[in-house]
C-alpha positions in Angstrom: 26.1 0.7 -11.8 24.7 -1.6 -14.5 21.3 -2.3 -16.0 19.4 -5.0 -14.0 16.3 -7.1 -14.5 14.1 -6.9 -11.3 12.0 -9.9 -10.5 9.4 -10.2 -7.7 8.3 -13.7 -6.7 10.1 -15.1 -9.8 8.2 -12.7 -12.2 10.1 -10.0 -14.1 8.5 -6.8 -13.2 11.0 -4.2 -14.5 14.5 -3.1 -15.0 16.8 -0.5 -13.4 19.0 1.8 -15.3 21.7 4.1 -13.7 20.5 7.7 -13.2 23.4 9.7 -11.8 24.1 8.1 -8.3 20.7 6.6 -8.2 18.7 3.7 -9.9 15.7 4.5 -12.1 13.0 1.9 -12.3 11.3 1.1 -15.5 8.2 -1.1 -15.0 7.4 -3.8 -17.4 4.3 -5.3 -15.6 1.1 -3.4 -14.9 0.9 -4.2 -11.2 4.0 -2.0 -10.6 3.3 0.6 -13.2 2.7 3.2 -10.5 6.4 3.0 -9.6 7.7 3.5 -13.2 10.2 6.3 -13.4 10.9 6.3 -9.8 14.5 6.8 -8.6 16.0 5.0 -5.7 19.2 5.1 -3.8 19.8 1.3 -4.1 18.2 -2.0 -4.9 17.1 -2.5 -1.3 15.1 0.7 -1.4 13.5 -0.3 -4.7 12.6 -3.8 -3.5 11.0 -2.3 -0.3 8.9 0.0 -2.5 7.8 -2.8 -4.8 6.9 -5.1 -1.8 5.0 -2.3 0.0 3.2 -1.3 -3.2 2.1 -4.8 -3.9 1.1 -5.6 -0.4 -1.4 -2.6 -0.3 -2.6 -3.1 -3.8 -5.8 -4.9 -4.7 -7.0 -7.8 -7.0 -4.7 -7.8 -10.0 -1.6 -8.1 -7.8 -2.9 -11.4 -6.2 -0.5 -13.6 -8.1 2.4 -11.7 -6.8 1.1 -11.7 -3.1 0.5 -15.5 -3.2 3.9 -16.2 -4.7 5.6 -13.9 -2.2 3.6 -14.8 0.9 2.1 -18.2 0.2 1.9 -21.0 2.7 5.4 -22.3 1.8 7.1 -18.9 2.2 9.6 -19.0 4.9 11.6 -16.2 6.5 14.6 -17.1 4.4 12.8 -17.3 1.1 14.1 -14.9 -1.5 11.3 -12.9 -3.1 13.5 -10.7 -5.3 16.1 -11.4 -7.9 18.1 -8.9 -9.7 20.0 -10.1 -12.8 22.8 -7.9 -14.1 22.8 -7.4 -17.9 26.3 -7.9 -19.3 26.2 -7.0 -23.0 29.7 -8.3 -23.6 28.6 -11.9 -22.7 25.1 -11.9 -24.2 24.6 -13.1 -27.8 22.7 -10.7 -30.1 19.0 -11.0 -29.5 19.4 -13.2 -26.4 17.7 -12.5 -23.1 19.9 -10.9 -20.4 18.6 -13.4 -17.9 20.2 -16.4 -19.6 18.9 -19.9 -18.8 
């Protein structure tokens, strides 16, 4: 397992770090702060938890709901993106997401 940046609706919301045979979620955005420190079996389980959390949350999560479920959202639209951090390829001080 590697560190990964987790995006929801194109917005980085946290990272995952290996925690034994599970993934630990570290939140970097307030709308998902309640999930901070949670451990998940895999990315799918984490993505489901984030999606469910944002769907039942109020006001300050509005931008995520619109981006994920807006009028242009189709069944095949990808809401999540997980970017693997590869320290050997990243320049010092550069973003793990690249350009």
